[in-house]
matplotlib code that plots the C-alpha trace (Angstrom):
import matplotlib.pyplot as plt

x = [-61.3, -61.7, -60.8, -63.9, -63.8, -60.4, -60.8, -64.1, -61.5, -59.2, -60.9, -63.5, -60.0, -59.7, -62.5, -62.3, -59.0, -60.1, -63.9, -61.1, -59.3, -56.1, -55.7, -56.3, -55.1, -56.1, -52.6, -52.8, -55.7, -54.8, -51.9, -53.3, -55.7, -53.5, -51.4, -52.8, -51.6, -52.0, -49.0, -46.7, -47.8, -48.9, -48.5, -50.8, -54.7, -56.2, -58.8, -56.6, -54.4, -56.8, -57.4, -55.9, -53.9, -49.9, -48.9, -45.3, -43.8, -39.8, -39.8, -35.8, -37.2, -38.8, -39.4, -40.7, -37.6, -39.8, -43.3, -46.2, -47.4, -51.1, -52.3, -53.9, -50.3, -48.7, -51.4, -51.2, -47.1, -47.6, -49.3, -47.4, -44.0, -46.1, -44.5, -45.2, -44.2, -40.4, -39.5, -36.7, -36.9, -35.1, -37.1, -35.1, -37.2, -38.1, -39.5, -42.2, -41.8, -45.9, -44.8, -41.4, -45.0, -46.7, -44.3, -43.3, -47.0, -46.7, -43.5, -44.0, -41.6, -39.8, -39.0, -37.4, -37.7, -34.5, -35.8, -32.6, -33.1, -30.2, -32.0, -30.4, -33.6, -35.9, -33.8, -34.5, -38.7, -39.7, -37.6, -39.6, -42.9, -42.3, -41.6, -44.5, -47.1, -46.0, -43.9, -40.9, -38.5, -37.7, -33.8, -34.1, -30.9, -29.5, -28.0, -27.6, -29.7, -28.2, -26.2, -28.2, -28.0, -25.3, -24.9, -28.3, -28.3, -29.3, -33.4, -36.0, -37.8, -36.6, -38.9, -37.9, -40.5, -38.7, -38.4, -35.8, -34.0, -32.3, -31.3, -28.7, -26.0, -26.7, -30.5, -30.2, -26.7, -28.8, -31.8, -32.3, -33.0, -36.1, -36.8, -38.7, -37.6, -40.3, -40.1, -41.3, -38.7, -38.9, -38.8, -37.9, -38.1, -39.8, -42.8, -42.2, -43.9, -44.3, -42.7, -42.4, -39.4, -38.3, -34.4, -34.2, -31.1, -29.0, -31.5, -34.8, -38.8, -41.3, -44.2, -46.6, -46.9, -49.0, -48.3, -47.2, -45.5, -42.7, -40.3, -37.0, -34.1, -31.4, -27.2, -25.3, -27.5, -29.5, -30.6, -28.1, -27.7, -27.0, -30.6, -31.7, -30.5, -31.0, -32.5, -33.4, -31.1, -33.0, -32.2, -34.8, -36.1, -35.5, -35.5, -35.6, -34.5, -35.4, -32.0, -29.7, -31.2, -28.6, -29.6, -27.7, -30.5, -29.9, -30.8, -31.4, -33.6, -35.8, -35.9, -36.9, -39.8, -41.4, -41.3, -42.0, -45.4, -47.2, -51.2, -52.8, -55.3, -57.8, -57.3, -61.8, -60.4, -61.3, -59.3, -58.6, -55.5, -54.7, -55.3, -52.9, -50.3, -50.7, -52.0, -51.9, -48.0, -47.2, -47.3, -46.2, -43.3, -42.5, -43.8, -43.0, -39.2, -38.1, -40.2, -39.3, -40.3, -39.8, -40.0, -40.0, -39.3, -39.8, -41.1, -41.2, -43.5, -46.2, -44.3, -45.5, -42.5, -43.3, -47.1, -49.4, -49.6, -48.7, -48.1, -48.5, -48.6, -44.8, -43.0, -43.4, -44.8, -44.6, -45.6, -44.1, -45.0, -42.2, -39.1, -37.3, -34.8, -37.7, -40.7, -42.1, -45.6, -46.2, -50.1, -51.2, -54.1, -57.0, -56.0, -56.5, -55.5, -53.5, -51.5, -53.7, -52.3, -51.7, -51.5, -54.6, -57.4, -56.1, -60.3, -60.7, -61.0, -59.4, -59.3, -56.7, -55.3, -51.6, -49.7, -47.4, -44.1, -42.7, -42.3, -44.2, -47.5, -46.6, -45.7, -48.4, -50.5, -48.5, -49.2, -52.6, -53.2, -51.0, -53.5, -56.9, -55.3, -54.9, -58.5, -60.1, -58.1, -60.1, -57.3, -55.4, -51.7, -49.2, -49.3, -51.7, -49.2, -46.2, -43.2, -40.0, -36.9, -33.4, -30.0, -27.3, -25.3, -21.9, -24.1, -24.3, -27.9, -28.5, -32.2, -35.1, -36.6, -39.4, -38.4, -37.8, -34.4, -33.9, -30.2, -29.4, -26.5, -26.4, -29.1, -30.2, -34.6, -35.7, -40.0, -41.8, -45.5, -47.0]
y = [-21.8, -19.0, -18.5, -19.0, -22.7, -23.6, -22.2, -25.3, -27.7, -27.0, -26.6, -29.9, -31.4, -30.3, -31.3, -35.1, -35.3, -33.8, -37.0, -39.6, -39.0, -38.1, -34.2, -34.5, -31.7, -27.7, -26.8, -29.4, -28.2, -24.7, -25.3, -27.7, -24.7, -21.7, -23.3, -24.0, -27.4, -25.6, -23.4, -26.2, -27.2, -25.1, -28.0, -29.9, -29.4, -28.3, -31.1, -33.4, -30.9, -31.3, -34.8, -36.9, -38.6, -38.8, -37.2, -37.4, -34.6, -36.6, -39.8, -41.3, -42.4, -45.8, -45.3, -41.9, -40.3, -37.1, -36.3, -34.3, -36.6, -38.3, -35.4, -37.7, -39.4, -36.1, -35.5, -38.4, -37.7, -34.4, -35.2, -38.3, -35.3, -33.4, -30.3, -27.3, -23.2, -22.3, -25.5, -26.4, -29.0, -31.1, -32.5, -34.9, -35.3, -31.6, -32.2, -29.5, -27.5, -28.0, -29.2, -27.8, -24.9, -27.1, -27.0, -23.6, -21.9, -25.3, -23.6, -20.4, -17.1, -18.1, -21.1, -22.7, -25.2, -26.9, -28.9, -30.8, -32.4, -34.2, -33.0, -29.6, -28.8, -29.6, -27.8, -24.4, -25.5, -26.0, -22.1, -20.8, -22.3, -21.3, -17.7, -17.7, -18.7, -15.9, -19.0, -17.3, -19.2, -22.2, -22.9, -24.9, -27.0, -29.2, -31.6, -35.6, -35.7, -38.6, -37.1, -34.6, -30.8, -30.3, -26.7, -25.8, -29.3, -30.4, -30.3, -30.4, -33.0, -34.9, -36.4, -38.1, -37.7, -40.9, -44.5, -45.5, -49.0, -47.9, -44.9, -43.2, -42.5, -37.7, -38.9, -39.5, -37.7, -34.6, -34.9, -33.4, -35.8, -36.0, -35.2, -36.7, -38.5, -39.3, -41.9, -44.6, -47.6, -50.3, -53.2, -56.3, -55.8, -53.0, -52.3, -49.5, -47.8, -44.6, -44.7, -42.1, -42.6, -40.7, -40.5, -42.5, -42.3, -44.8, -45.4, -44.7, -46.1, -45.6, -43.6, -45.0, -46.3, -46.9, -48.2, -46.0, -46.4, -43.4, -43.3, -44.8, -42.1, -41.7, -41.2, -42.4, -44.4, -46.0, -49.1, -51.4, -53.6, -57.2, -58.0, -57.5, -60.0, -59.7, -62.5, -63.2, -61.9, -58.4, -56.0, -54.5, -58.0, -58.8, -60.5, -58.5, -60.3, -59.2, -57.4, -60.3, -63.0, -64.6, -67.5, -68.4, -67.8, -69.9, -66.6, -69.1, -71.7, -68.5, -67.3, -71.0, -71.0, -67.8, -68.8, -72.2, -73.9, -72.5, -72.8, -70.4, -71.5, -69.1, -67.9, -66.6, -63.6, -60.1, -56.9, -53.4, -51.5, -50.5, -53.3, -55.4, -52.6, -51.5, -54.9, -58.1, -57.8, -56.6, -59.1, -61.9, -59.6, -60.3, -63.9, -65.3, -66.6, -67.0, -64.2, -62.1, -59.8, -59.9, -56.4, -55.6, -52.0, -49.6, -51.4, -55.4, -54.1, -55.5, -58.4, -60.6, -61.7, -60.3, -62.0, -59.1, -58.4, -54.5, -52.0, -48.8, -49.3, -49.3, -48.3, -51.2, -54.7, -56.6, -59.6, -61.2, -65.2, -67.7, -69.0, -72.3, -74.6, -77.0, -74.1, -70.7, -69.5, -66.3, -64.2, -62.1, -61.0, -62.8, -64.5, -61.7, -58.6, -55.7, -53.3, -49.7, -47.1, -44.4, -46.0, -47.9, -45.8, -46.5, -48.1, -51.0, -53.9, -57.4, -60.9, -62.8, -65.7, -67.8, -69.0, -71.9, -72.6, -75.7, -78.0, -75.1, -76.6, -76.8, -72.7, -72.0, -74.2, -71.8, -68.5, -69.5, -70.4, -67.1, -65.1, -67.2, -67.2, -62.7, -62.8, -64.4, -62.5, -59.4, -58.8, -56.7, -55.1, -56.7, -53.5, -54.1, -53.6, -53.5, -51.4, -51.7, -49.9, -49.1, -49.3, -48.1, -51.7, -50.5, -51.0, -54.4, -55.3, -58.9, -59.3, -60.6, -64.8, -62.9, -60.3, -60.2, -58.6, -57.1, -55.9, -53.2, -51.7, -48.4, -50.1, -52.7, -52.9, -54.4, -55.5, -57.1, -57.4, -55.5]
z = [-38.7, -36.8, -33.1, -31.3, -33.6, -32.6, -28.8, -28.6, -30.2, -27.5, -24.3, -26.0, -25.8, -22.0, -20.9, -22.1, -20.3, -17.5, -17.7, -18.6, -15.8, -17.5, -15.9, -11.5, -10.8, -10.1, -12.3, -14.5, -16.2, -16.4, -17.9, -20.8, -20.9, -20.9, -23.7, -27.1, -29.0, -32.0, -31.8, -31.7, -34.5, -37.4, -39.9, -39.0, -39.7, -36.1, -36.2, -36.4, -33.3, -31.0, -31.1, -28.2, -30.1, -30.7, -34.3, -35.8, -36.6, -38.0, -39.7, -40.9, -43.8, -41.9, -38.1, -36.4, -34.8, -33.6, -32.5, -30.3, -27.6, -27.3, -25.3, -22.4, -21.5, -21.2, -19.2, -17.0, -17.0, -15.1, -13.2, -12.0, -11.9, -9.3, -10.3, -8.1, -8.2, -8.6, -8.9, -11.8, -14.2, -16.8, -19.9, -22.1, -25.3, -26.1, -29.5, -30.2, -27.6, -26.2, -22.6, -21.5, -22.2, -19.6, -17.6, -17.8, -16.8, -14.1, -12.5, -13.0, -12.9, -10.3, -11.4, -14.4, -17.0, -18.8, -22.5, -24.5, -27.7, -29.7, -33.2, -34.5, -36.1, -33.4, -31.2, -33.5, -33.7, -30.3, -29.6, -32.5, -30.8, -27.7, -29.1, -31.4, -27.8, -25.4, -23.1, -20.9, -18.7, -21.2, -22.1, -24.7, -25.4, -28.1, -26.9, -26.0, -23.2, -22.1, -19.7, -18.4, -18.1, -15.5, -15.5, -14.0, -12.0, -8.7, -10.2, -7.9, -11.1, -14.5, -17.3, -19.9, -23.2, -24.9, -24.1, -22.2, -21.5, -18.3, -16.4, -16.9, -13.8, -14.5, -14.4, -10.6, -9.8, -11.2, -8.9, -5.2, -2.8, -2.0, -6.3, -8.7, -12.0, -14.5, -17.6, -19.8, -19.0, -20.9, -18.0, -20.1, -24.1, -25.8, -23.2, -21.1, -18.1, -17.5, -13.5, -11.6, -9.2, -6.0, -4.7, -1.3, -0.5, -3.1, -5.3, -6.6, -5.8, -7.4, -6.5, -9.7, -13.1, -16.0, -18.9, -21.5, -25.3, -26.8, -29.4, -27.8, -27.0, -29.3, -28.7, -25.7, -24.0, -26.3, -26.3, -27.1, -30.4, -28.7, -28.6, -32.3, -34.9, -38.8, -40.6, -44.3, -47.7, -47.7, -44.7, -42.2, -40.9, -37.6, -34.5, -30.9, -28.1, -24.1, -22.8, -21.1, -23.2, -24.3, -26.3, -29.3, -32.4, -35.6, -37.8, -41.3, -39.0, -38.2, -41.6, -42.5, -40.1, -41.0, -45.1, -44.5, -43.3, -40.4, -38.5, -37.8, -34.4, -32.6, -29.2, -29.0, -27.3, -28.1, -26.9, -27.9, -29.4, -26.2, -24.5, -26.0, -26.0, -22.8, -20.8, -22.4, -24.4, -21.4, -18.9, -21.5, -21.3, -18.1, -16.7, -20.2, -20.5, -24.4, -25.8, -28.6, -31.4, -34.7, -36.6, -40.8, -41.3, -43.9, -47.6, -46.3, -43.2, -46.3, -47.6, -45.3, -43.9, -40.5, -39.6, -38.4, -34.6, -35.1, -37.4, -40.4, -44.2, -46.0, -42.0, -39.5, -39.2, -35.6, -34.3, -30.7, -28.9, -28.3, -29.6, -28.9, -30.9, -32.8, -33.2, -33.0, -32.2, -32.7, -31.6, -34.6, -36.2, -37.9, -41.0, -44.3, -41.9, -43.8, -42.3, -42.0, -43.9, -40.0, -36.7, -35.3, -33.4, -29.5, -28.9, -32.4, -31.2, -32.7, -32.3, -31.5, -32.7, -32.4, -35.9, -35.4, -37.2, -37.4, -34.2, -32.4, -30.6, -27.0, -28.1, -28.9, -26.3, -22.9, -25.1, -25.0, -21.9, -20.8, -22.9, -21.3, -17.2, -18.3, -20.3, -16.9, -14.7, -15.3, -18.3, -15.5, -16.0, -13.7, -12.2, -8.8, -6.2, -7.7, -6.2, -8.2, -6.8, -9.0, -7.1, -9.3, -10.5, -8.8, -5.3, -3.8, -2.6, -1.8, -3.4, -2.0, -3.4, -3.3, -5.8, -9.3, -10.7, -13.6, -14.6, -17.2, -17.8, -15.5, -12.2, -11.3, -11.2, -8.2, -8.2, -6.1, -6.1, -2.3]

ax = plt.figure().add_subplot(projection="3d")
ax.plot(x, y, z, "-o")
ax.set_aspect("equal")
plt.show()
């Protein structure tokens, strides 16, 4: 492929990101036009590089460890960051180095970008990519991003390109007063929002938020394993509970339900992949008590033990729904659906069904009612008027009756709808 053809694909992608509203400001547009993505993905076909999709660059054999994020999501998060020339930035999650290069273009020679990753091979590759692209002013650091990078603090901006279940103390302690932190945060369970927080005295307060999905943070501040319960005789089949759900679960009983008789009920609602992941499932995990996720990874993904709602063949199979002592009801795709060979396109549409196990009919009715109400209300996420504040757990705070309180290990999240 000629340089002219590569340049055309590059700029056509940027044009689409502008048309779709992912790129909104001249500074962000200039960065995306100046930094070619293919220089950071040298082993990926050019046609794939310039699609608006995430590209996994490292696997652990079962699950992705690192990726080049979806360009539209990268653009939206950089817009959330509201980056200015001359600022000092910390990025947690270097990956290929592409996002750091975009940040460096915006802050310019008077600014500085420090980017940190936990894997030595990713750090070395990012340094090569940045040198090849001719991007100066990026300091690539090997380390655990959960501790930040004290040597260059305080920062005007901190951005995470990995999903986190909590807000580590270093991230707000290394931020300047009035500085901004942007991170994909799992409010409840595995469903994430990219939230732009500003530091306001003793707490962080949200400025904007949008649904997203990122590979999870690893290291000392990775998500605790306590909410994961192994199911069945073979490894890599598990039930996942939201953080703070301390119910006593009988794994043998759950596995017995999964492998026993079940009934499938149509809901009569068709959704796109993006609507399902970014709107519906996030709403359900925030609103419903008793919700669980079930996941099978590796070769067991294709065995059918976990009903299929989302997944990739030989990688993982996922479903979610409600569980109690008597039964279980899970959201699934149409009977006979099989796992795809690669991540499904966000625009694909699917019919939703409920698969009911044991005495789970009441749970099925509850799920159907909630999904039907979401559809009737315009399929919105729980975003309208949502404000999120994060207080360090050691700071006492009497919550208001109208606030939803979500306690993590290091921060107390307060959600209200204004």
